C-alpha positions as CSV (number, residue, x, y, z in Angstrom):
1,M,51.9,148.5,52.1
2,A,50.5,148.4,55.7
3,T,46.8,148.5,56.3
4,N,44.8,149.0,59.5
5,V,42.4,146.2,60.4
6,P,40.1,146.2,63.4
7,I,40.4,142.9,65.2
8,G,38.5,142.4,68.4
9,G,37.9,146.1,68.6
10,Y,41.6,147.0,68.5
11,P,43.4,148.7,65.6
12,F,46.0,146.3,64.3
13,V,48.6,147.3,61.7
14,C,48.8,144.5,59.0
15,V,51.4,143.7,56.3
16,S,52.1,140.8,54.1
17,L,54.4,138.4,55.9
18,T,56.9,138.6,53.0
19,Q,57.1,142.4,53.7
20,A,57.0,142.3,57.5
21,D,59.8,144.1,59.1
22,F,58.6,144.8,62.7
23,L,60.9,146.0,65.3
24,D,61.4,144.1,68.6
25,V,58.5,145.8,70.4
26,T,56.0,144.5,72.9
27,A,52.9,143.5,70.9
28,I,50.0,141.2,70.3
29,Y,50.2,139.6,66.9
30,V,47.7,137.9,64.7
31,I,48.6,135.8,61.6
32,L,46.0,135.8,58.8
33,C,45.4,133.9,55.6
34,V,43.9,136.4,53.1
35,A,41.7,134.9,50.4
36,Q,41.5,136.4,46.9
37,D,38.1,137.9,47.7
38,G,39.6,139.8,50.7
39,S,38.1,137.6,53.4
40,W,40.5,136.3,56.0
41,T,41.0,133.5,58.4
42,V,43.0,133.7,61.6
43,L,45.9,131.2,61.6
44,D,47.6,132.1,64.9
45,V,47.5,134.6,67.7
46,G,50.3,135.4,70.2
47,Q,52.2,138.0,72.2
48,S,55.8,138.8,72.5
49,G,58.1,141.3,74.1
50,Q,60.2,141.1,70.9
51,V,57.7,140.6,68.1
52,G,60.1,141.2,65.2
53,S,62.5,138.5,66.3
54,R,59.7,136.2,67.3
55,I,58.1,136.2,63.9
56,D,61.4,135.9,62.0
57,E,62.1,132.7,63.9
58,H,58.6,131.4,64.6
59,D,58.3,127.7,65.1
60,R,54.8,127.6,63.5
61,K,55.6,129.2,60.1
62,G,55.3,125.8,58.4
63,C,51.8,125.3,60.0
64,W,50.7,128.7,58.7
65,E,51.8,127.8,55.2
66,R,50.1,124.4,55.3
67,N,46.8,126.0,56.4
68,C,46.9,128.9,53.8
69,P,46.5,127.3,50.4
70,N,47.2,130.5,48.4
71,K,50.2,131.4,50.7
72,N,48.9,135.0,51.1
73,I,49.8,135.3,54.8
74,W,49.6,138.6,56.6
75,M,50.9,139.6,60.0
76,C,49.0,142.1,62.2
77,V,50.4,143.8,65.2
78,Y,48.9,145.8,68.1
79,R,51.7,147.5,70.0
80,M,51.3,147.5,73.8
81,P,52.2,150.7,75.7
82,S,55.9,150.3,76.4
83,T,55.6,152.0,79.8
84,Q,53.4,149.3,81.1
85,Y,54.8,146.2,79.5
86,T,58.3,144.7,79.2
87,K,59.7,142.0,77.0
88,Q,59.3,139.6,79.9
């Protein structure tokens, strides 16, 4: 189930990484480790013109897992206006 989380004043759409199925859109993404009490820690931040493919094949997934002891990793996406940004 997706949830909206304000990060840096922007509305990000967040889902558990195990349920993430984002399209190849231009977006800023934030990877979070969510604790049992609901607090979260930022593990990674990036941008991509093809965010779905980028996350599926991300070279730092192992790092996220090592730094999130409970393995409750979430991906948050803020889509960029496609008329202003391209995948390059």
